[in-house]
C-alpha positions as a Markdown table, in Angstrom:
| # | Residue | x | y | z |
|---|---|---|---|---|
| 1 | Met | -6.9 | 1.8 | -1.9 |
| 2 | Ser | -4.6 | 1.0 | 1.1 |
| 3 | Tyr | -5.5 | -1.9 | 3.3 |
| 4 | Asn | -3.8 | -3.5 | 6.1 |
| 5 | Ile | -5.1 | -7.0 | 6.0 |
| 6 | Lys | -5.5 | -9.2 | 9.2 |
| 7 | Ala | -8.1 | -12.1 | 9.4 |
| 8 | Gly | -11.6 | -13.0 | 9.2 |
| 9 | Thr | -14.9 | -13.6 | 6.6 |
| 10 | Asn | -18.0 | -11.5 | 7.3 |
| 11 | Lys | -19.9 | -8.9 | 5.5 |
| 12 | Phe | -18.3 | -5.3 | 5.3 |
| 13 | Tyr | -20.0 | -2.0 | 4.7 |
| 14 | Asp | -18.4 | 1.2 | 3.5 |
| 15 | Ser | -18.6 | 4.8 | 4.8 |
| 16 | Lys | -17.8 | 7.2 | 2.0 |
| 17 | Val | -15.8 | 10.5 | 2.7 |
| 18 | Gly | -16.8 | 13.8 | 0.8 |
| 19 | Pro | -14.9 | 14.3 | -2.5 |
| 20 | His | -11.5 | 15.9 | -2.5 |
| 21 | Thr | -10.9 | 19.2 | -4.0 |
| 22 | Gly | -7.7 | 17.8 | -5.8 |
| 23 | Ser | -5.0 | 20.1 | -4.5 |
| 24 | Lys | -1.4 | 20.1 | -6.4 |
| 25 | Ala | 1.6 | 19.4 | -4.3 |
| 26 | Gly | 5.3 | 20.5 | -5.1 |
| 27 | Ser | 6.9 | 17.5 | -5.8 |
| 28 | Lys | 8.1 | 15.4 | -9.0 |
| 29 | Ala | 7.0 | 11.4 | -8.8 |
| 30 | Cys | 9.4 | 8.8 | -9.2 |
| 31 | Asp | 10.9 | 7.3 | -12.6 |
| 32 | Tyr | 12.9 | 4.4 | -11.4 |
| 33 | Arg | 15.8 | 3.1 | -13.8 |
| 34 | Lys | 16.3 | 0.0 | -12.2 |
| 35 | Gln | 14.5 | -2.8 | -14.3 |
| 36 | Asn | 14.7 | -5.5 | -11.5 |
| 37 | Thr | 12.9 | -8.9 | -11.7 |
| 38 | Ile | 12.5 | -10.8 | -8.6 |
| 39 | Pro | 10.5 | -14.1 | -7.6 |
| 40 | Gly | 7.0 | -13.4 | -6.8 |
| 41 | Ile | 6.4 | -11.2 | -9.8 |
| 42 | Thr | 3.9 | -12.4 | -12.2 |
| 43 | Asp | 4.6 | -12.6 | -16.0 |
| 44 | Ile | 4.1 | -9.1 | -17.9 |
| 45 | Thr | 1.5 | -9.8 | -20.4 |
| 46 | Asp | -0.3 | -7.4 | -23.1 |
| 47 | Ile | -2.8 | -4.9 | -22.3 |
| 48 | Thr | -5.4 | -3.2 | -24.2 |
| 49 | Asp | -5.1 | 0.4 | -24.9 |
| 50 | Ser | -6.6 | 2.3 | -21.6 |
| 51 | Thr | -6.2 | 5.3 | -19.5 |
| 52 | Asp | -7.6 | 4.5 | -16.0 |
| 53 | Ile | -6.4 | 3.3 | -12.4 |
| 54 | Thr | -7.6 | 2.8 | -8.9 |
| 55 | Val | -5.5 | 2.2 | -5.9 |
| 56 | Ile | -5.8 | 0.0 | -2.4 |
| 57 | Thr | -3.3 | -1.0 | 0.2 |
| 58 | Ala | -3.8 | -4.2 | 2.9 |
| 59 | Ile | -2.4 | -7.6 | 6.0 |
| 60 | Thr | -3.9 | -11.1 | 6.2 |
| 61 | Gly | -7.4 | -13.3 | 6.6 |
| 62 | Ile | -7.6 | -14.3 | 3.2 |
| 63 | Thr | -11.1 | -15.2 | 1.9 |
| 64 | Gly | -12.8 | -12.1 | 3.7 |
| 65 | Ile | -9.8 | -9.7 | 2.5 |
| 66 | Ala | -10.7 | -11.1 | -1.1 |
| 67 | Glu | -14.2 | -10.1 | -0.7 |
| 68 | Val | -13.4 | -6.6 | 0.5 |
| 69 | Ile | -11.0 | -5.8 | -2.3 |
| 70 | Ala | -13.5 | -7.7 | -5.0 |
| 71 | Ala | -16.2 | -5.2 | -3.8 |
| 72 | Gln | -14.0 | -2.6 | -4.1 |
| 73 | Ser | -12.3 | -3.3 | -7.5 |
| 74 | Pro | -9.3 | -1.2 | -7.1 |
| 75 | Asp | -6.7 | -0.9 | -10.2 |
| 76 | Val | -3.9 | -1.2 | -7.7 |
| 77 | Val | -3.9 | -2.7 | -4.3 |
| 78 | Ala | -0.8 | -2.0 | -1.6 |
| 79 | Leu | -0.9 | -4.6 | 1.1 |
| 80 | Gln | 0.8 | -4.7 | 4.0 |
| 81 | Glu | 1.7 | -7.8 | 6.6 |
| 82 | Val | 1.3 | -10.1 | 4.2 |
| 83 | Asp | 2.6 | -14.0 | 4.9 |
| 84 | Arg | 4.1 | -16.3 | 2.6 |
| 85 | Gly | 4.7 | -20.0 | 3.8 |
| 86 | Arg | 4.0 | -19.3 | 7.4 |
| 87 | Leu | 2.3 | -21.8 | 9.7 |
| 88 | Arg | 0.1 | -19.1 | 11.5 |
| 89 | Ser | -1.4 | -18.2 | 8.2 |
| 90 | Gly | -1.8 | -21.9 | 6.8 |
| 91 | Gly | 1.4 | -22.0 | 4.8 |
| 92 | Ile | 0.0 | -20.3 | 1.9 |
| 93 | Asp | 1.7 | -17.7 | -0.2 |
| 94 | Gln | -1.0 | -14.8 | 0.6 |
| 95 | Val | -0.5 | -12.5 | -2.5 |
| 96 | Arg | -0.4 | -15.2 | -5.0 |
| 97 | Trp | -3.7 | -16.6 | -3.2 |
| 98 | Leu | -5.3 | -13.1 | -3.7 |
| 99 | Gly | -3.8 | -12.3 | -7.1 |
| 100 | Asp | -5.0 | -16.1 | -8.6 |
| 101 | Arg | -8.4 | -15.8 | -7.0 |
| 102 | Leu | -9.1 | -12.2 | -8.1 |
| 103 | Gly | -7.3 | -11.9 | -11.3 |
| 104 | Tyr | -4.7 | -9.4 | -10.6 |
| 105 | Arg | -0.7 | -9.8 | -11.5 |
| 106 | Tyr | 1.1 | -9.4 | -8.2 |
| 107 | Ala | 4.5 | -8.9 | -6.6 |
| 108 | Tyr | 6.0 | -9.7 | -3.2 |
| 109 | Ala | 8.2 | -7.5 | -0.9 |
| 110 | Pro | 9.6 | -9.5 | 1.7 |
| 111 | Ala | 10.5 | -7.7 | 5.1 |
| 112 | Phe | 12.2 | -10.5 | 6.9 |
| 113 | Ala | 12.3 | -14.4 | 6.7 |
| 114 | Thr | 11.0 | -16.7 | 9.6 |
| 115 | Ser | 12.1 | -20.2 | 10.7 |
| 116 | Glu | 8.6 | -22.0 | 11.3 |
| 117 | Asp | 8.1 | -24.8 | 13.7 |
| 118 | Asp | 7.9 | -27.5 | 11.2 |
| 119 | Gly | 11.5 | -26.6 | 10.0 |
| 120 | Thr | 10.2 | -24.6 | 7.1 |
| 121 | Lys | 10.9 | -21.2 | 6.1 |
| 122 | Gly | 8.7 | -18.5 | 6.0 |
| 123 | Glu | 8.3 | -14.9 | 4.9 |
| 124 | Tyr | 6.7 | -11.7 | 6.1 |
| 125 | Gly | 6.3 | -8.3 | 4.1 |
| 126 | Asn | 4.4 | -6.2 | 1.9 |
| 127 | Ala | 2.8 | -6.6 | -1.4 |
| 128 | Leu | 1.1 | -5.2 | -4.9 |
| 129 | Leu | -1.8 | -6.6 | -6.7 |
| 130 | Ser | -2.2 | -4.5 | -10.0 |
| 131 | Arg | -4.6 | -4.8 | -13.0 |
| 132 | Phe | -1.4 | -3.6 | -15.2 |
| 133 | Pro | 2.0 | -4.9 | -15.8 |
| 134 | Leu | 5.0 | -4.4 | -14.1 |
| 135 | Leu | 7.7 | -2.7 | -15.7 |
| 136 | Ser | 10.3 | -2.5 | -12.6 |
| 137 | Trp | 9.9 | -3.7 | -9.0 |
| 138 | Glu | 12.5 | -2.7 | -6.1 |
| 139 | Val | 12.1 | -3.7 | -2.6 |
| 140 | Ile | 14.1 | -1.1 | -0.1 |
| 141 | Pro | 14.8 | -2.5 | 3.7 |
| 142 | Leu | 13.7 | 0.4 | 5.9 |
| 143 | Trp | 16.1 | 1.3 | 9.0 |
| 144 | His | 15.4 | -0.2 | 12.5 |
| 145 | Arg | 17.0 | -0.4 | 15.8 |
| 146 | Asn | 19.2 | -3.8 | 16.6 |
| 147 | His | 18.1 | -3.4 | 20.2 |
| 148 | Leu | 15.2 | -3.0 | 22.5 |
| 149 | Leu | 14.5 | -0.3 | 24.8 |
| 150 | Pro | 13.2 | -1.0 | 28.3 |
| 151 | Gly | 9.9 | -2.7 | 28.3 |
| 152 | Glu | 9.3 | -3.1 | 24.6 |
| 153 | Pro | 8.5 | -6.3 | 23.2 |
| 154 | Gly | 10.7 | -8.1 | 20.6 |
| 155 | Trp | 8.4 | -7.3 | 17.7 |
| 156 | Val | 8.9 | -3.6 | 17.9 |
| 157 | Ile | 12.4 | -3.8 | 16.3 |
| 158 | Glu | 11.2 | -6.3 | 13.5 |
| 159 | Pro | 12.5 | -5.2 | 10.2 |
| 160 | Arg | 10.4 | -3.2 | 8.0 |
| 161 | Cys | 10.6 | -2.5 | 3.9 |
| 162 | Cys | 8.7 | -0.6 | 1.1 |
| 163 | Phe | 8.5 | -1.5 | -2.4 |
| 164 | Val | 8.7 | 0.8 | -5.6 |
| 165 | Gly | 6.7 | -0.9 | -8.4 |
| 166 | Arg | 6.6 | 1.1 | -12.0 |
| 167 | Leu | 3.3 | 0.1 | -13.8 |
| 168 | Leu | 2.6 | 0.2 | -17.5 |
| 169 | Thr | -0.7 | 2.2 | -17.8 |
| 170 | Pro | -2.9 | 1.8 | -20.7 |
| 171 | Arg | -4.5 | 5.0 | -22.3 |
| 172 | Thr | -8.2 | 4.7 | -21.9 |
| 173 | Asn | -9.9 | 1.9 | -19.7 |
| 174 | Pro | -13.6 | 2.5 | -19.0 |
| 175 | His | -13.4 | -0.1 | -16.1 |
| 176 | Ser | -10.7 | 1.8 | -14.3 |
| 177 | Arg | -10.9 | 4.6 | -11.9 |
| 178 | Ile | -7.6 | 6.3 | -12.5 |
| 179 | Arg | -7.5 | 8.8 | -15.4 |
| 180 | Met | -4.2 | 8.7 | -17.0 |
| 181 | Gly | -4.3 | 11.3 | -19.8 |
| 182 | Ser | -1.3 | 10.7 | -22.3 |
| 183 | Ser | 1.0 | 8.9 | -19.6 |
| 184 | Ser | 2.1 | 5.5 | -20.1 |
| 185 | Ser | 3.5 | 4.6 | -16.8 |
| 186 | Val | 3.0 | 5.5 | -13.0 |
| 187 | Thr | 5.1 | 4.5 | -9.8 |
| 188 | Val | 3.5 | 3.0 | -6.9 |
| 189 | Val | 5.1 | 3.0 | -3.5 |
| 190 | Gly | 3.9 | 0.7 | -0.7 |
| 191 | Leu | 5.2 | 0.8 | 3.0 |
| 192 | His | 4.7 | -0.4 | 6.6 |
| 193 | Leu | 6.3 | 1.7 | 9.0 |
| 194 | Ser | 7.3 | 0.9 | 12.8 |
| 195 | Thr | 5.1 | 1.6 | 15.8 |
| 196 | Thr | 7.6 | 3.4 | 17.4 |
| 197 | Val | 8.4 | 7.2 | 17.2 |
| 198 | Asp | 12.2 | 7.1 | 16.7 |
| 199 | Gln | 12.1 | 4.1 | 14.1 |
| 200 | Arg | 9.6 | 5.8 | 12.1 |
| 201 | Ala | 11.2 | 9.2 | 12.1 |
| 202 | Arg | 14.2 | 7.6 | 10.2 |
| 203 | Gln | 12.0 | 5.7 | 8.1 |
| 204 | Leu | 10.2 | 8.6 | 7.0 |
| 205 | Glu | 13.5 | 10.5 | 6.1 |
| 206 | Gln | 14.3 | 7.5 | 3.8 |
| 207 | Val | 10.9 | 7.5 | 2.5 |
| 208 | Ala | 11.3 | 11.4 | 1.6 |
| 209 | Asp | 14.6 | 10.8 | 0.0 |
| 210 | Leu | 13.2 | 8.1 | -2.0 |
| 211 | Val | 10.6 | 10.6 | -3.4 |
| 212 | Thr | 13.2 | 13.5 | -3.7 |
| 213 | Glu | 14.9 | 11.1 | -6.3 |
| 214 | Cys | 12.0 | 10.7 | -8.4 |
| 215 | Gly | 11.4 | 11.7 | -11.9 |
| 216 | Asp | 8.7 | 13.3 | -13.6 |
| 217 | Thr | 6.1 | 10.4 | -13.5 |
| 218 | Pro | 3.0 | 10.0 | -11.7 |
| 219 | Leu | 3.3 | 8.5 | -8.1 |
| 220 | Val | 1.2 | 7.4 | -5.7 |
| 221 | Leu | 2.4 | 6.3 | -2.1 |
| 222 | Met | 0.7 | 4.5 | 0.4 |
| 223 | Gly | 0.4 | 1.9 | 3.5 |
| 224 | Asp | 0.2 | 1.6 | 7.2 |
| 225 | Phe | 2.2 | 4.6 | 8.5 |
| 226 | Asn | 1.5 | 4.0 | 12.1 |
| 227 | Ala | 1.6 | 7.8 | 12.6 |
| 228 | Gly | -1.3 | 10.2 | 12.5 |
| 229 | His | -1.6 | 13.3 | 10.5 |
| 230 | Glu | 0.2 | 15.8 | 12.9 |
| 231 | Glu | 3.4 | 13.6 | 13.1 |
| 232 | Leu | 3.2 | 13.3 | 9.3 |
| 233 | Arg | 2.6 | 17.1 | 8.7 |
| 234 | Arg | 5.7 | 17.7 | 10.7 |
| 235 | Ser | 7.7 | 15.3 | 8.4 |
| 236 | Arg | 9.7 | 16.3 | 5.2 |
| 237 | Leu | 7.2 | 14.2 | 3.2 |
| 238 | Ser | 4.6 | 16.7 | 3.6 |
| 239 | Gly | 6.5 | 19.1 | 1.6 |
| 240 | Leu | 6.8 | 16.6 | -1.4 |
| 241 | Leu | 3.4 | 14.9 | -1.9 |
| 242 | Asp | 0.1 | 15.7 | -0.9 |
| 243 | Asn | -1.8 | 13.3 | 2.1 |
| 244 | Ile | -5.5 | 13.0 | 0.4 |
| 245 | Phe | -7.0 | 12.5 | 3.8 |
| 246 | Ala | -5.4 | 15.7 | 5.3 |
| 247 | Cys | -8.7 | 17.7 | 4.7 |
| 248 | Asn | -10.8 | 15.0 | 5.9 |
| 249 | Pro | -9.2 | 13.0 | 8.4 |
| 250 | Val | -11.0 | 9.6 | 9.0 |
| 251 | Ser | -9.7 | 7.1 | 11.3 |
| 252 | Thr | -8.6 | 3.4 | 10.3 |
| 253 | Phe | -7.7 | 1.8 | 13.2 |
| 254 | Pro | -8.6 | -0.4 | 15.2 |
| 255 | Ser | -11.1 | -1.6 | 12.4 |
| 256 | Gly | -15.1 | -0.8 | 12.3 |
| 257 | Ala | -17.0 | 1.8 | 13.9 |
| 258 | Ala | -14.8 | 1.9 | 16.9 |
| 259 | Ala | -11.8 | 3.4 | 14.8 |
| 260 | Arg | -10.1 | 6.1 | 16.5 |
| 261 | Ala | -6.3 | 6.8 | 15.0 |
| 262 | Ala | -5.7 | 7.7 | 11.2 |
| 263 | Ile | -2.7 | 5.9 | 10.5 |
| 264 | Asp | -3.5 | 4.4 | 7.0 |
| 265 | His | -2.7 | 7.0 | 4.4 |
| 266 | Ile | -2.6 | 7.8 | 0.7 |
| 267 | Tyr | -0.3 | 10.4 | -0.6 |
| 268 | Val | 0.0 | 11.8 | -4.4 |
| 269 | Ser | 2.2 | 13.7 | -6.6 |
| 270 | Ser | 1.2 | 16.9 | -8.1 |
| 271 | His | 0.2 | 15.1 | -11.3 |
| 272 | Trp | -2.8 | 13.8 | -9.7 |
| 273 | Leu | -6.3 | 15.4 | -9.2 |
| 274 | Val | -8.2 | 13.4 | -6.3 |
| 275 | Lys | -11.7 | 12.7 | -7.2 |
| 276 | Ala | -12.9 | 10.8 | -4.2 |
| 277 | Val | -11.8 | 9.2 | -1.1 |
| 278 | Trp | -13.5 | 7.1 | 1.5 |
| 279 | Val | -12.7 | 4.5 | 4.2 |
| 280 | Val | -14.2 | 1.1 | 4.2 |
| 281 | Ser | -15.4 | 0.6 | 7.8 |
| 282 | Glu | -14.4 | -3.0 | 8.1 |
| 283 | Arg | -15.2 | -5.9 | 10.6 |
| 284 | Leu | -12.8 | -7.0 | 13.2 |
| 285 | Asp | -12.9 | -10.4 | 12.0 |
| 286 | Arg | -11.4 | -9.5 | 8.9 |
| 287 | Ser | -8.7 | -6.9 | 9.6 |
| 288 | Asp | -7.6 | -4.5 | 12.2 |
| 289 | His | -7.5 | -1.8 | 9.7 |
| 290 | Asn | -10.0 | 0.0 | 8.0 |
| 291 | Pro | -9.0 | -0.1 | 4.2 |
| 292 | Val | -8.7 | 3.4 | 2.7 |
| 293 | Val | -9.6 | 4.1 | -1.3 |
| 294 | Ala | -8.9 | 7.0 | -3.6 |
| 295 | Asp | -10.6 | 7.5 | -7.0 |
| 296 | Leu | -7.8 | 9.5 | -9.0 |
| 297 | Glu | -7.5 | 11.3 | -12.1 |
| 298 | Leu | -4.3 | 12.4 | -14.3 |
């Protein structure tokens, strides 16, 4: 599931999209050799023999966000615009709060650090929640301009990043929605791209290079692309992975029934059969994006 998490607490309803037919793409999925460990990754623990996963992505507003995630019960959650130690969000470590509350392992991918008004330091970035242990974790800075164009607000050139997490997936899990077959690991890439076309084009090239470097491991790429289907179809990424919403574009921004732009996406490698996809029609007081969800089979 992909979910950009802003703030709020009220009840949500979901709007399902019809099942996808599960087309196959021409790319191979990433098999990262770097076994990085950084602060923010929870301990790897033993898991029972199993074969399923489900995916989700997300931003901030924490109790309501937890309710949405709990209701969807995904196996993997990619979150965007996640704060850690920032006064605007109560100074909490948001991904740790969600992980502890919902029973997920978690990892954090800071895009940049902040100096808070009380003299403390905060961070802003992306994050992962997972039912499965992490085998490796890498945070990759994405290109951004170091200058503003006329009329642009300062936040337009803030740093962005993506993460690459390789997960140890069990062989048979009756409670999970991703069928893994004989595979023992999958690679999950989560990202948050720029709101400007020029920066986003460079960032999409970086992501395409990342996918090209991948080995023969099932891959899921998801997040807030800040780009619609037409722009993404023109990118090199479209020849490497399948956008599972391409045949059934559904708006995700702004949240709720007023959504008019499809900018949150999930891509999969050729290993996956997409059984179903849907969008949760969110309320404005929880997040400014509607989360997207996929039910996958290997």
